[in-house]
All heavy atoms as TSV, in Angstrom:
chain	resi	resn	atom	element	x	y	z
A	1	MET	N	N	38.107	-5.489	2.988
A	1	MET	CA	C	39.148	-5.957	3.875
A	1	MET	C	C	40.259	-6.589	3.061
A	1	MET	O	O	40.038	-7.439	2.226
A	1	MET	CB	C	38.532	-6.967	4.863
A	1	MET	CG	C	39.537	-7.528	5.806
A	1	MET	SD	S	38.654	-8.404	7.117
A	1	MET	CE	C	39.231	-10.041	6.807
A	2	SER	N	N	41.515	-6.170	3.307
A	2	SER	CA	C	42.628	-6.715	2.545
A	2	SER	C	C	43.160	-7.970	3.273
A	2	SER	O	O	43.113	-8.091	4.496
A	2	SER	CB	C	43.728	-5.698	2.371
A	2	SER	OG	O	44.273	-5.396	3.658
A	3	SER	N	N	43.679	-8.912	2.483
A	3	SER	CA	C	44.195	-10.140	3.060
A	3	SER	C	C	45.658	-9.897	3.487
A	3	SER	O	O	46.329	-9.017	2.966
A	3	SER	CB	C	44.119	-11.267	2.017
A	3	SER	OG	O	44.845	-10.893	0.908
A	4	PRO	N	N	46.164	-10.664	4.442
A	4	PRO	CA	C	47.548	-10.506	4.884
A	4	PRO	C	C	48.501	-10.856	3.742
A	4	PRO	O	O	48.140	-11.620	2.835
A	4	PRO	CB	C	47.660	-11.482	6.042
A	4	PRO	CG	C	46.546	-12.439	5.869
A	4	PRO	CD	C	45.475	-11.740	5.121
A	5	PRO	N	N	49.690	-10.301	3.782
A	5	PRO	CA	C	50.687	-10.614	2.731
A	5	PRO	C	C	51.023	-12.126	2.697
A	5	PRO	O	O	51.005	-12.777	3.737
A	5	PRO	CB	C	51.909	-9.799	3.119
A	5	PRO	CG	C	51.586	-9.041	4.314
A	5	PRO	CD	C	50.215	-9.409	4.765
A	6	ASP	N	N	51.318	-12.588	1.517
A	6	ASP	CA	C	51.659	-14.021	1.369
A	6	ASP	C	C	53.063	-14.219	1.979
A	6	ASP	O	O	54.046	-13.599	1.587
A	6	ASP	CB	C	51.696	-14.339	-0.114
A	6	ASP	CG	C	51.809	-15.806	-0.415
A	6	ASP	OD1	O	52.463	-16.525	0.384
A	6	ASP	OD2	O	51.273	-16.280	-1.432
A	7	ARG	N	N	53.162	-15.129	2.949
A	7	ARG	CA	C	54.399	-15.379	3.657
A	7	ARG	C	C	55.519	-15.921	2.794
A	7	ARG	O	O	56.667	-15.817	3.114
A	7	ARG	CB	C	54.144	-16.318	4.824
A	7	ARG	CG	C	53.172	-15.747	5.820
A	7	ARG	CD	C	52.710	-16.834	6.720
A	7	ARG	NE	N	53.281	-16.661	8.069
A	7	ARG	CZ	C	53.020	-17.456	9.068
A	7	ARG	NH1	N	52.243	-18.482	8.881
A	7	ARG	NH2	N	53.556	-17.241	10.213
A	8	ARG	N	N	55.149	-16.507	1.623
A	8	ARG	CA	C	56.191	-17.033	0.754
A	8	ARG	C	C	57.067	-15.952	0.195
A	8	ARG	O	O	58.209	-16.235	-0.236
A	8	ARG	CB	C	55.537	-17.782	-0.417
A	8	ARG	CG	C	54.763	-19.053	0.025
A	8	ARG	CD	C	54.075	-19.675	-1.149
A	8	ARG	NE	N	53.014	-18.768	-1.605
A	8	ARG	CZ	C	52.242	-18.980	-2.657
A	8	ARG	NH1	N	52.406	-20.052	-3.335
A	8	ARG	NH2	N	51.289	-18.136	-2.958
A	9	PHE	N	N	56.610	-14.708	0.198
A	9	PHE	CA	C	57.382	-13.616	-0.383
A	9	PHE	C	C	58.115	-12.816	0.694
A	9	PHE	O	O	58.757	-11.797	0.398
A	9	PHE	CB	C	56.494	-12.723	-1.216
A	9	PHE	CG	C	55.839	-13.453	-2.342
A	9	PHE	CD1	C	54.455	-13.681	-2.341
A	9	PHE	CD2	C	56.567	-13.970	-3.382
A	9	PHE	CE1	C	53.851	-14.377	-3.362
A	9	PHE	CE2	C	55.966	-14.655	-4.409
A	9	PHE	CZ	C	54.614	-14.871	-4.413
A	10	ALA	N	N	58.030	-13.230	1.941
A	10	ALA	CA	C	58.687	-12.471	3.025
A	10	ALA	C	C	60.194	-12.342	2.859
A	10	ALA	O	O	60.738	-11.246	3.053
A	10	ALA	CB	C	58.343	-13.108	4.406
A	11	ALA	N	N	60.839	-13.374	2.449
A	11	ALA	CA	C	62.306	-13.320	2.259
A	11	ALA	C	C	62.652	-12.360	1.102
A	11	ALA	O	O	63.613	-11.616	1.176
A	11	ALA	CB	C	62.855	-14.688	1.975
A	12	ASP	N	N	61.846	-12.387	0.005
A	12	ASP	CA	C	62.082	-11.476	-1.102
A	12	ASP	C	C	61.905	-10.044	-0.700
A	12	ASP	O	O	62.668	-9.179	-1.061
A	12	ASP	CB	C	61.156	-11.803	-2.260
A	12	ASP	CG	C	61.482	-13.120	-2.928
A	12	ASP	OD1	O	62.632	-13.592	-2.815
A	12	ASP	OD2	O	60.568	-13.694	-3.546
A	13	ALA	N	N	60.857	-9.782	0.110
A	13	ALA	CA	C	60.607	-8.402	0.580
A	13	ALA	C	C	61.699	-7.928	1.465
A	13	ALA	O	O	62.173	-6.772	1.353
A	13	ALA	CB	C	59.266	-8.336	1.288
A	14	GLU	N	N	62.213	-8.820	2.339
A	14	GLU	CA	C	63.319	-8.434	3.222
A	14	GLU	C	C	64.594	-8.179	2.407
A	14	GLU	O	O	65.315	-7.222	2.675
A	14	GLU	CB	C	63.558	-9.526	4.262
A	14	GLU	CG	C	64.691	-9.213	5.200
A	14	GLU	CD	C	64.566	-7.925	5.979
A	14	GLU	OE1	O	63.414	-7.534	6.317
A	14	GLU	OE2	O	65.594	-7.268	6.213
A	15	ALA	N	N	64.879	-8.983	1.427
A	15	ALA	CA	C	66.050	-8.768	0.575
A	15	ALA	C	C	65.943	-7.433	-0.174
A	15	ALA	O	O	66.940	-6.704	-0.312
A	15	ALA	CB	C	66.222	-9.932	-0.411
A	16	HIS	N	N	64.761	-7.112	-0.632
A	16	HIS	CA	C	64.545	-5.832	-1.351
A	16	HIS	C	C	64.839	-4.645	-0.372
A	16	HIS	O	O	65.541	-3.728	-0.724
A	16	HIS	CB	C	63.135	-5.725	-1.902
A	16	HIS	CG	C	62.916	-4.405	-2.576
A	16	HIS	ND1	N	63.289	-4.169	-3.856
A	16	HIS	CD2	C	62.319	-3.268	-2.120
A	16	HIS	CE1	C	62.979	-2.899	-4.170
A	16	HIS	NE2	N	62.384	-2.352	-3.157
A	17	ARG	N	N	64.285	-4.733	0.833
A	17	ARG	CA	C	64.474	-3.655	1.823
A	17	ARG	C	C	65.976	-3.496	2.156
A	17	ARG	O	O	66.470	-2.425	2.316
A	17	ARG	CB	C	63.648	-3.858	3.082
A	17	ARG	CG	C	62.211	-3.513	2.924
A	17	ARG	CD	C	61.486	-3.543	4.250
A	17	ARG	NE	N	61.365	-4.895	4.788
A	17	ARG	CZ	C	60.415	-5.756	4.513
A	17	ARG	NH1	N	59.458	-5.356	3.667
A	17	ARG	NH2	N	60.381	-6.924	5.058
A	18	ARG	N	N	66.645	-4.636	2.276
A	18	ARG	CA	C	68.046	-4.637	2.660
A	18	ARG	C	C	68.961	-4.122	1.535
A	18	ARG	O	O	69.894	-3.355	1.792
A	18	ARG	CB	C	68.462	-6.067	3.049
A	18	ARG	CG	C	69.939	-6.218	3.443
A	18	ARG	CD	C	70.314	-7.679	3.571
A	18	ARG	NE	N	70.264	-8.324	2.269
A	18	ARG	CZ	C	69.630	-9.473	2.035
A	18	ARG	NH1	N	68.988	-10.114	3.015
A	18	ARG	NH2	N	69.595	-9.992	0.830
A	19	ASP	N	N	68.674	-4.503	0.316
A	19	ASP	CA	C	69.565	-4.258	-0.807
A	19	ASP	C	C	69.230	-3.061	-1.696
A	19	ASP	O	O	70.078	-2.655	-2.505
A	19	ASP	CB	C	69.653	-5.495	-1.715
A	19	ASP	CG	C	70.177	-6.691	-0.931
A	19	ASP	OD1	O	70.848	-6.536	0.070
A	19	ASP	OD2	O	69.873	-7.814	-1.375
A	20	ALA	N	N	68.043	-2.488	-1.559
A	20	ALA	CA	C	67.641	-1.396	-2.439
A	20	ALA	C	C	68.585	-0.196	-2.251
A	20	ALA	O	O	68.895	0.129	-1.089
A	20	ALA	CB	C	66.211	-1.016	-2.173
A	21	PRO	N	N	69.043	0.451	-3.278
A	21	PRO	CA	C	69.880	1.612	-3.181
A	21	PRO	C	C	69.184	2.693	-2.389
A	21	PRO	O	O	67.986	2.935	-2.550
A	21	PRO	CB	C	70.106	2.062	-4.616
A	21	PRO	CG	C	69.866	0.840	-5.436
A	21	PRO	CD	C	68.815	0.079	-4.716
A	22	ARG	N	N	69.916	3.384	-1.512
A	22	ARG	CA	C	69.318	4.403	-0.684
A	22	ARG	C	C	69.774	5.813	-1.096
A	22	ARG	O	O	69.078	6.781	-0.804
A	22	ARG	CB	C	69.728	4.184	0.807
A	22	ARG	CG	C	69.023	2.965	1.381
A	22	ARG	CD	C	69.585	2.608	2.731
A	22	ARG	NE	N	68.873	1.478	3.330
A	22	ARG	CZ	C	68.993	0.207	2.956
A	22	ARG	NH1	N	69.793	-0.082	1.930
A	22	ARG	NH2	N	68.353	-0.745	3.553
A	23	PHE	N	N	70.935	5.915	-1.756
A	23	PHE	CA	C	71.464	7.220	-2.096
A	23	PHE	C	C	71.769	7.325	-3.568
A	23	PHE	O	O	72.226	6.355	-4.217
A	23	PHE	CB	C	72.718	7.547	-1.271
A	23	PHE	CG	C	72.482	7.453	0.196
A	23	PHE	CD1	C	72.845	6.375	0.939
A	23	PHE	CD2	C	71.844	8.500	0.831
A	23	PHE	CE1	C	72.604	6.302	2.306
A	23	PHE	CE2	C	71.583	8.437	2.199
A	23	PHE	CZ	C	71.988	7.361	2.916
A	24	CYS	N	N	71.552	8.488	-4.137
A	24	CYS	CA	C	71.776	8.762	-5.547
A	24	CYS	C	C	73.297	8.758	-5.844
A	24	CYS	O	O	74.062	9.417	-5.119
A	24	CYS	CB	C	71.168	10.130	-5.869
A	24	CYS	SG	S	71.540	10.682	-7.553
A	25	PRO	N	N	73.732	8.032	-6.857
A	25	PRO	CA	C	75.158	8.044	-7.182
A	25	PRO	C	C	75.628	9.365	-7.817
A	25	PRO	O	O	76.819	9.613	-7.867
A	25	PRO	CB	C	75.300	6.909	-8.196
A	25	PRO	CG	C	73.962	6.694	-8.747
A	25	PRO	CD	C	72.981	7.105	-7.690
A	26	ALA	N	N	74.706	10.205	-8.255
A	26	ALA	CA	C	75.073	11.491	-8.852
A	26	ALA	C	C	75.214	12.621	-7.821
A	26	ALA	O	O	76.089	13.437	-7.923
A	26	ALA	CB	C	74.049	11.841	-9.925
A	27	CYS	N	N	74.281	12.665	-6.838
A	27	CYS	CA	C	74.304	13.801	-5.912
A	27	CYS	C	C	74.254	13.394	-4.434
A	27	CYS	O	O	74.316	14.248	-3.573
A	27	CYS	CB	C	73.113	14.738	-6.213
A	27	CYS	SG	S	71.512	14.075	-5.708
A	28	ALA	N	N	74.140	12.104	-4.119
A	28	ALA	CA	C	74.121	11.568	-2.755
A	28	ALA	C	C	72.840	11.876	-1.991
A	28	ALA	O	O	72.804	11.589	-0.808
A	28	ALA	CB	C	75.347	11.987	-1.983
A	29	ALA	N	N	71.826	12.412	-2.633
A	29	ALA	CA	C	70.540	12.628	-1.967
A	29	ALA	C	C	69.826	11.244	-1.849
A	29	ALA	O	O	70.242	10.296	-2.482
A	29	ALA	CB	C	69.702	13.593	-2.767
A	30	ALA	N	N	68.790	11.212	-1.072
A	30	ALA	CA	C	68.019	9.975	-0.933
A	30	ALA	C	C	67.330	9.624	-2.244
A	30	ALA	O	O	66.799	10.490	-2.940
A	30	ALA	CB	C	66.971	10.135	0.160
A	31	VAL	N	N	67.407	8.345	-2.638
A	31	VAL	CA	C	66.743	7.884	-3.877
A	31	VAL	C	C	65.243	7.824	-3.612
A	31	VAL	O	O	64.808	7.350	-2.565
A	31	VAL	CB	C	67.273	6.476	-4.247
A	31	VAL	CG1	C	66.447	5.862	-5.331
A	31	VAL	CG2	C	68.728	6.586	-4.689
A	32	ASP	N	N	64.458	8.345	-4.514
A	32	ASP	CA	C	63.012	8.418	-4.329
A	32	ASP	C	C	62.316	7.157	-4.817
A	32	ASP	O	O	61.246	6.778	-4.337
A	32	ASP	CB	C	62.424	9.593	-5.097
A	32	ASP	CG	C	62.916	10.904	-4.504
A	32	ASP	OD1	O	62.509	11.221	-3.415
A	32	ASP	OD2	O	63.751	11.575	-5.165
A	33	LEU	N	N	62.891	6.455	-5.798
A	33	LEU	CA	C	62.301	5.262	-6.328
A	33	LEU	C	C	63.409	4.231	-6.596
A	33	LEU	O	O	64.425	4.585	-7.206
A	33	LEU	CB	C	61.603	5.573	-7.665
A	33	LEU	CG	C	61.105	4.366	-8.456
A	33	LEU	CD1	C	59.887	3.706	-7.787
A	33	LEU	CD2	C	60.737	4.764	-9.862
A	34	ALA	N	N	63.210	3.019	-6.116
A	34	ALA	CA	C	64.117	1.916	-6.435
A	34	ALA	C	C	63.238	0.689	-6.737
A	34	ALA	O	O	62.824	-0.014	-5.807
A	34	ALA	CB	C	65.072	1.652	-5.244
A	35	SER	N	N	62.975	0.458	-7.986
A	35	SER	CA	C	62.128	-0.593	-8.435
A	35	SER	C	C	62.995	-1.788	-8.858
A	35	SER	O	O	63.807	-1.676	-9.761
A	35	SER	CB	C	61.264	-0.108	-9.580
A	35	SER	OG	O	60.416	-1.131	-10.033
A	36	GLU	N	N	62.830	-2.928	-8.175
A	36	GLU	CA	C	63.637	-4.072	-8.464
A	36	GLU	C	C	63.107	-4.869	-9.635
A	36	GLU	O	O	61.935	-5.058	-9.776
A	36	GLU	CB	C	63.682	-4.982	-7.228
A	36	GLU	CG	C	64.570	-6.179	-7.330
A	36	GLU	CD	C	64.599	-6.963	-6.036
A	36	GLU	OE1	O	63.985	-6.548	-5.013
A	36	GLU	OE2	O	65.220	-8.038	-6.071
A	37	PHE	N	N	64.046	-5.377	-10.483
A	37	PHE	CA	C	63.641	-6.273	-11.555
A	37	PHE	C	C	64.827	-7.179	-11.865
A	37	PHE	O	O	65.931	-6.984	-11.377
A	37	PHE	CB	C	63.207	-5.514	-12.819
A	37	PHE	CG	C	64.279	-4.745	-13.516
A	37	PHE	CD1	C	64.912	-5.253	-14.611
A	37	PHE	CD2	C	64.678	-3.486	-13.048
A	37	PHE	CE1	C	65.910	-4.540	-15.236
A	37	PHE	CE2	C	65.639	-2.749	-13.701
A	37	PHE	CZ	C	66.266	-3.304	-14.804
A	38	TRP	N	N	64.569	-8.256	-12.576
A	38	TRP	CA	C	65.594	-9.208	-12.945
A	38	TRP	C	C	65.763	-9.218	-14.457
A	38	TRP	O	O	64.792	-9.123	-15.234
A	38	TRP	CB	C	65.199	-10.606	-12.479
A	38	TRP	CG	C	65.256	-10.771	-10.996
A	38	TRP	CD1	C	64.303	-10.357	-10.103
A	38	TRP	CD2	C	66.280	-11.360	-10.265
A	38	TRP	NE1	N	64.718	-10.655	-8.841
A	38	TRP	CE2	C	65.916	-11.295	-8.891
A	38	TRP	CE3	C	67.495	-11.939	-10.596
A	38	TRP	CZ2	C	66.748	-11.770	-7.873
A	38	TRP	CZ3	C	68.294	-12.450	-9.604
A	38	TRP	CH2	C	67.923	-12.354	-8.249
A	39	GLU	N	N	67.030	-9.342	-14.890
A	39	GLU	CA	C	67.326	-9.454	-16.311
A	39	GLU	C	C	68.222	-10.693	-16.424
A	39	GLU	O	O	69.417	-10.665	-16.024
A	39	GLU	CB	C	68.059	-8.228	-16.815
A	39	GLU	CG	C	68.231	-8.204	-18.321
A	39	GLU	CD	C	68.745	-6.875	-18.789
A	39	GLU	OE1	O	69.556	-6.246	-18.133
A	39	GLU	OE2	O	68.271	-6.467	-19.871
A	40	GLY	N	N	67.624	-11.800	-16.851
A	40	GLY	CA	C	68.323	-13.070	-16.822
A	40	GLY	C	C	68.551	-13.458	-15.392
A	40	GLY	O	O	67.649	-13.532	-14.587
A	41	ASP	N	N	69.804	-13.733	-15.029
A	41	ASP	CA	C	70.108	-14.087	-13.605
A	41	ASP	C	C	70.691	-12.882	-12.875
A	41	ASP	O	O	71.150	-13.015	-11.765
A	41	ASP	CB	C	71.072	-15.248	-13.560
A	41	ASP	CG	C	72.406	-14.983	-14.202
A	41	ASP	OD1	O	72.559	-13.948	-14.864
A	41	ASP	OD2	O	73.339	-15.790	-14.031
A	42	GLN	N	N	70.647	-11.690	-13.494
A	42	GLN	CA	C	71.176	-10.506	-12.836
A	42	GLN	C	C	70.051	-9.619	-12.239
A	42	GLN	O	O	69.122	-9.260	-12.926
A	42	GLN	CB	C	71.984	-9.692	-13.817
A	42	GLN	CG	C	72.791	-8.596	-13.140
A	42	GLN	CD	C	73.766	-7.942	-14.065
A	42	GLN	OE1	O	73.442	-7.669	-15.218
A	42	GLN	NE2	N	74.975	-7.690	-13.595
A	43	ARG	N	N	70.184	-9.348	-10.942
A	43	ARG	CA	C	69.222	-8.519	-10.226
A	43	ARG	C	C	69.617	-7.052	-10.387
A	43	ARG	O	O	70.750	-6.686	-10.279
A	43	ARG	CB	C	69.316	-8.934	-8.774
A	43	ARG	CG	C	68.341	-8.301	-7.873
A	43	ARG	CD	C	68.502	-8.972	-6.512
A	43	ARG	NE	N	67.722	-8.300	-5.508
A	43	ARG	CZ	C	68.089	-8.106	-4.293
A	43	ARG	NH1	N	69.271	-8.497	-3.867
A	43	ARG	NH2	N	67.303	-7.517	-3.447
A	44	ARG	N	N	68.627	-6.212	-10.673
A	44	ARG	CA	C	68.855	-4.799	-10.927
A	44	ARG	C	C	67.777	-3.976	-10.248
A	44	ARG	O	O	66.708	-4.395	-9.986
A	44	ARG	CB	C	68.846	-4.472	-12.403
A	44	ARG	CG	C	69.955	-5.165	-13.144
A	44	ARG	CD	C	69.920	-4.794	-14.602
A	44	ARG	NE	N	70.866	-5.629	-15.329
A	44	ARG	CZ	C	71.710	-5.108	-16.155
A	44	ARG	NH1	N	71.699	-3.825	-16.452
A	44	ARG	NH2	N	72.567	-5.911	-16.797
A	45	PHE	N	N	68.138	-2.704	-9.998
A	45	PHE	CA	C	67.220	-1.699	-9.436
A	45	PHE	C	C	67.144	-0.531	-10.400
A	45	PHE	O	O	68.164	0.032	-10.734
A	45	PHE	CB	C	67.639	-1.245	-8.067
A	45	PHE	CG	C	67.575	-2.239	-7.002
A	45	PHE	CD1	C	68.622	-3.115	-6.731
A	45	PHE	CD2	C	66.406	-2.430	-6.246
A	45	PHE	CE1	C	68.563	-4.065	-5.750
A	45	PHE	CE2	C	66.299	-3.373	-5.279
A	45	PHE	CZ	C	67.399	-4.198	-5.009
A	46	TYR	N	N	65.921	-0.173	-10.874
A	46	TYR	CA	C	65.786	1.038	-11.626
A	46	TYR	C	C	65.496	2.129	-10.632
A	46	TYR	O	O	64.569	2.059	-9.819
A	46	TYR	CB	C	64.609	0.934	-12.633
A	46	TYR	CG	C	64.447	2.195	-13.426
A	46	TYR	CD1	C	65.322	2.498	-14.475
A	46	TYR	CD2	C	63.463	3.097	-13.124
A	46	TYR	CE1	C	65.196	3.638	-15.176
A	46	TYR	CE2	C	63.336	4.258	-13.826
A	46	TYR	CZ	C	64.220	4.534	-14.856
A	46	TYR	OH	O	64.124	5.694	-15.575
A	47	CYS	N	N	66.313	3.198	-10.642
A	47	CYS	CA	C	66.239	4.249	-9.602
A	47	CYS	C	C	65.987	5.649	-10.199
A	47	CYS	O	O	66.327	5.896	-11.325
A	47	CYS	CB	C	67.531	4.259	-8.819
A	47	CYS	SG	S	67.980	2.732	-8.068
A	48	TRP	N	N	65.375	6.461	-9.352
A	48	TRP	CA	C	65.114	7.876	-9.706
A	48	TRP	C	C	65.382	8.740	-8.494
A	48	TRP	O	O	65.001	8.445	-7.383
A	48	TRP	CB	C	63.660	8.052	-10.158
A	48	TRP	CG	C	63.274	9.458	-10.379
A	48	TRP	CD1	C	63.775	10.330	-11.306
A	48	TRP	CD2	C	62.313	10.207	-9.633
A	48	TRP	NE1	N	63.184	11.545	-11.161
A	48	TRP	CE2	C	62.247	11.510	-10.123
A	48	TRP	CE3	C	61.491	9.899	-8.545
A	48	TRP	CZ2	C	61.444	12.468	-9.635
A	48	TRP	CZ3	C	60.646	10.870	-8.063
A	48	TRP	CH2	C	60.635	12.140	-8.620
A	49	CYS	N	N	66.040	9.886	-8.738
A	49	CYS	CA	C	66.314	10.846	-7.714
A	49	CYS	C	C	65.627	12.183	-8.059
A	49	CYS	O	O	65.933	12.742	-9.159
A	49	CYS	CB	C	67.832	11.084	-7.597
A	49	CYS	SG	S	68.307	12.397	-6.446
A	50	SER	N	N	64.754	12.650	-7.245
A	50	SER	CA	C	64.051	13.890	-7.530
A	50	SER	C	C	64.915	15.131	-7.247
A	50	SER	O	O	64.665	16.199	-7.760
A	50	SER	CB	C	62.721	14.001	-6.778
A	50	SER	OG	O	63.003	14.090	-5.388
A	51	ALA	N	N	65.939	14.941	-6.451
A	51	ALA	CA	C	66.809	16.078	-6.111
A	51	ALA	C	C	67.586	16.591	-7.317
A	51	ALA	O	O	67.713	17.783	-7.532
A	51	ALA	CB	C	67.779	15.683	-4.986
A	52	CYS	N	N	68.124	15.669	-8.135
A	52	CYS	CA	C	68.916	16.070	-9.278
A	52	CYS	C	C	68.359	15.620	-10.634
A	52	CYS	O	O	68.842	15.957	-11.685
A	52	CYS	CB	C	70.350	15.595	-9.161
A	52	CYS	SG	S	70.568	13.806	-9.314
A	53	GLY	N	N	67.319	14.780	-10.560
A	53	GLY	CA	C	66.698	14.260	-11.786
A	53	GLY	C	C	67.371	13.048	-12.407
A	53	GLY	O	O	66.981	12.584	-13.466
A	54	TRP	N	N	68.371	12.465	-11.713
A	54	TRP	CA	C	69.061	11.332	-12.232
A	54	TRP	C	C	68.129	10.101	-12.230
A	54	TRP	O	O	67.334	9.866	-11.359
A	54	TRP	CB	C	70.274	10.988	-11.349
A	54	TRP	CG	C	71.025	9.785	-11.792
A	54	TRP	CD1	C	72.007	9.734	-12.766
A	54	TRP	CD2	C	70.883	8.461	-11.317
A	54	TRP	NE1	N	72.423	8.417	-12.932
A	54	TRP	CE2	C	71.781	7.627	-12.010
A	54	TRP	CE3	C	70.082	7.895	-10.352
A	54	TRP	CZ2	C	71.876	6.254	-11.795
A	54	TRP	CZ3	C	70.154	6.489	-10.122
A	54	TRP	CH2	C	71.089	5.730	-10.841
A	55	THR	N	N	68.227	9.357	-13.339
A	55	THR	CA	C	67.597	8.035	-13.427
A	55	THR	C	C	68.589	7.038	-13.964
A	55	THR	O	O	69.471	7.405	-14.747
A	55	THR	CB	C	66.341	8.032	-14.365
A	55	THR	OG1	O	66.759	8.391	-15.642
A	55	THR	CG2	C	65.268	8.941	-13.878
A	56	GLY	N	N	68.498	5.795	-13.526
A	56	GLY	CA	C	69.398	4.796	-14.033
A	56	GLY	C	C	69.231	3.490	-13.314
A	56	GLY	O	O	68.414	3.366	-12.399
A	57	GLU	N	N	70.040	2.545	-13.744
A	57	GLU	CA	C	69.989	1.188	-13.177
A	57	GLU	C	C	71.230	0.972	-12.265
A	57	GLU	O	O	72.303	1.402	-12.597
A	57	GLU	CB	C	69.989	0.135	-14.264
A	57	GLU	CG	C	68.745	0.155	-15.077
A	57	GLU	CD	C	68.811	-0.877	-16.214
A	57	GLU	OE1	O	69.733	-1.716	-16.240
A	57	GLU	OE2	O	67.934	-0.829	-17.076
A	58	ILE	N	N	70.977	0.313	-11.171
A	58	ILE	CA	C	72.057	-0.079	-10.251
A	58	ILE	C	C	71.955	-1.551	-10.064
A	58	ILE	O	O	70.876	-2.088	-9.753
A	58	ILE	CB	C	71.938	0.662	-8.889
A	58	ILE	CG1	C	72.090	2.162	-9.126
A	58	ILE	CG2	C	72.949	0.108	-7.898
A	58	ILE	CD1	C	71.892	2.990	-7.865
A	59	ALA	N	N	73.040	-2.262	-10.280
A	59	ALA	CA	C	73.118	-3.706	-10.092
A	59	ALA	C	C	73.931	-4.044	-8.849
A	59	ALA	O	O	75.111	-3.644	-8.793
A	59	ALA	CB	C	73.702	-4.394	-11.313
A	60	PRO	N	N	73.387	-4.696	-7.878
A	60	PRO	CA	C	74.180	-5.043	-6.674
A	60	PRO	C	C	75.341	-5.987	-7.104
A	60	PRO	O	O	75.189	-6.809	-7.996
A	60	PRO	CB	C	73.180	-5.836	-5.810
A	60	PRO	CG	C	71.839	-5.469	-6.294
A	60	PRO	CD	C	71.995	-5.129	-7.732
A	61	THR	N	N	76.455	-5.788	-6.457
A	61	THR	CA	C	77.650	-6.580	-6.783
A	61	THR	C	C	78.094	-7.522	-5.684
A	61	THR	O	O	79.113	-8.159	-5.782
A	61	THR	CB	C	78.841	-5.650	-7.119
A	61	THR	OG1	O	79.086	-4.833	-5.977
A	61	THR	CG2	C	78.531	-4.793	-8.323
A	62	GLY	N	N	77.348	-7.568	-4.577
A	62	GLY	CA	C	77.696	-8.412	-3.500
A	62	GLY	C	C	78.214	-7.591	-2.310
A	62	GLY	O	O	77.876	-6.440	-2.187
A	63	GLU	N	N	79.063	-8.211	-1.513
A	63	GLU	CA	C	79.554	-7.533	-0.314
A	63	GLU	C	C	80.571	-6.451	-0.602
A	63	GLU	O	O	80.803	-5.584	0.197
A	63	GLU	CB	C	80.093	-8.560	0.660
A	63	GLU	CG	C	79.023	-9.434	1.233
A	63	GLU	CD	C	79.552	-10.320	2.347
A	63	GLU	OE1	O	80.556	-9.972	2.943
A	63	GLU	OE2	O	78.913	-11.352	2.620
A	64	THR	N	N	81.255	-6.544	-1.739
A	64	THR	CA	C	82.248	-5.539	-2.083
A	64	THR	C	C	81.918	-4.916	-3.427
A	64	THR	O	O	81.232	-5.499	-4.238
A	64	THR	CB	C	83.665	-6.174	-2.188
A	64	THR	OG1	O	83.604	-7.177	-3.185
A	64	THR	CG2	C	84.103	-6.793	-0.870
A	65	ALA	N	N	82.414	-3.713	-3.639
A	65	ALA	CA	C	82.192	-3.030	-4.896
A	65	ALA	C	C	83.168	-3.531	-5.927
A	65	ALA	O	O	84.324	-3.887	-5.626
A	65	ALA	CB	C	82.397	-1.525	-4.696
A	66	ILE	N	N	82.755	-3.617	-7.164
A	66	ILE	CA	C	83.621	-4.021	-8.247
A	66	ILE	C	C	83.930	-2.766	-9.023
A	66	ILE	O	O	83.065	-2.123	-9.615
A	66	ILE	CB	C	82.920	-5.055	-9.155
A	66	ILE	CG1	C	82.608	-6.336	-8.374
A	66	ILE	CG2	C	83.766	-5.372	-10.381
A	66	ILE	CD1	C	81.788	-7.319	-9.126
A	67	GLY	N	N	85.168	-2.338	-9.013
A	67	GLY	CA	C	85.583	-1.141	-9.685
A	67	GLY	C	C	86.155	-1.376	-11.048
A	67	GLY	O	O	86.253	-2.494	-11.525
A	68	HIS	N	N	86.502	-0.296	-11.750
A	68	HIS	CA	C	87.019	-0.418	-13.114
A	68	HIS	C	C	88.547	-0.371	-13.132
A	68	HIS	O	O	89.149	-0.599	-14.152
A	68	HIS	CB	C	86.456	0.726	-13.941
A	68	HIS	CG	C	86.872	2.083	-13.475
A	68	HIS	ND1	N	86.248	2.709	-12.460
A	68	HIS	CD2	C	87.870	2.882	-13.884
A	68	HIS	CE1	C	86.855	3.857	-12.249
A	68	HIS	NE2	N	87.849	4.002	-13.086
A	69	GLU	N	N	89.167	-0.100	-11.985
A	69	GLU	CA	C	90.651	-0.036	-11.973
A	69	GLU	C	C	91.239	-1.413	-11.721
A	69	GLU	O	O	90.652	-2.205	-10.983
A	69	GLU	CB	C	91.110	0.917	-10.879
A	69	GLU	CG	C	90.747	2.355	-11.181
A	69	GLU	CD	C	91.296	3.293	-10.122
A	69	GLU	OE1	O	92.175	2.875	-9.339
A	69	GLU	OE2	O	90.891	4.469	-10.064
A	70	PRO	N	N	92.414	-1.711	-12.282
A	70	PRO	CA	C	93.058	-3.000	-12.021
A	70	PRO	C	C	93.581	-3.059	-10.598
A	70	PRO	O	O	93.812	-2.044	-9.953
A	70	PRO	CB	C	94.224	-3.048	-13.001
A	70	PRO	CG	C	94.488	-1.599	-13.328
A	70	PRO	CD	C	93.186	-0.883	-13.233
A	71	PRO	N	N	93.702	-4.266	-10.020
A	71	PRO	CA	C	94.232	-4.366	-8.661
A	71	PRO	C	C	95.639	-3.741	-8.556
A	71	PRO	O	O	96.393	-3.809	-9.487
A	71	PRO	CB	C	94.273	-5.894	-8.385
A	71	PRO	CG	C	93.412	-6.486	-9.450
A	71	PRO	CD	C	93.405	-5.558	-10.612
A	72	HIS	N	N	95.930	-3.176	-7.436
A	72	HIS	CA	C	97.255	-2.547	-7.199
A	72	HIS	C	C	98.192	-3.484	-6.567
A	72	HIS	O	O	97.919	-4.330	-5.775
A	72	HIS	CB	C	97.115	-1.289	-6.328
A	72	HIS	CG	C	96.313	-0.215	-7.022
A	72	HIS	ND1	N	94.933	-0.158	-6.897
A	72	HIS	CD2	C	96.659	0.791	-7.805
A	72	HIS	CE1	C	94.499	0.881	-7.541
A	72	HIS	NE2	N	95.515	1.465	-8.129
């Protein structure tokens, strides 16, 4: 018999479900794996897409995307 999940991690699990990447940045197919990890104070997801074979890291940037172009 398995024990119920530890309630202390409920907020972390909800944040993972909410923030995990859903679509591949290379082909827009559904991401098959999004494993969350932390590097220092930066949260990252290691992702894999079986549709095109893409693997890589995605770092959430908050409510808006941070692009590489200067403001217009």
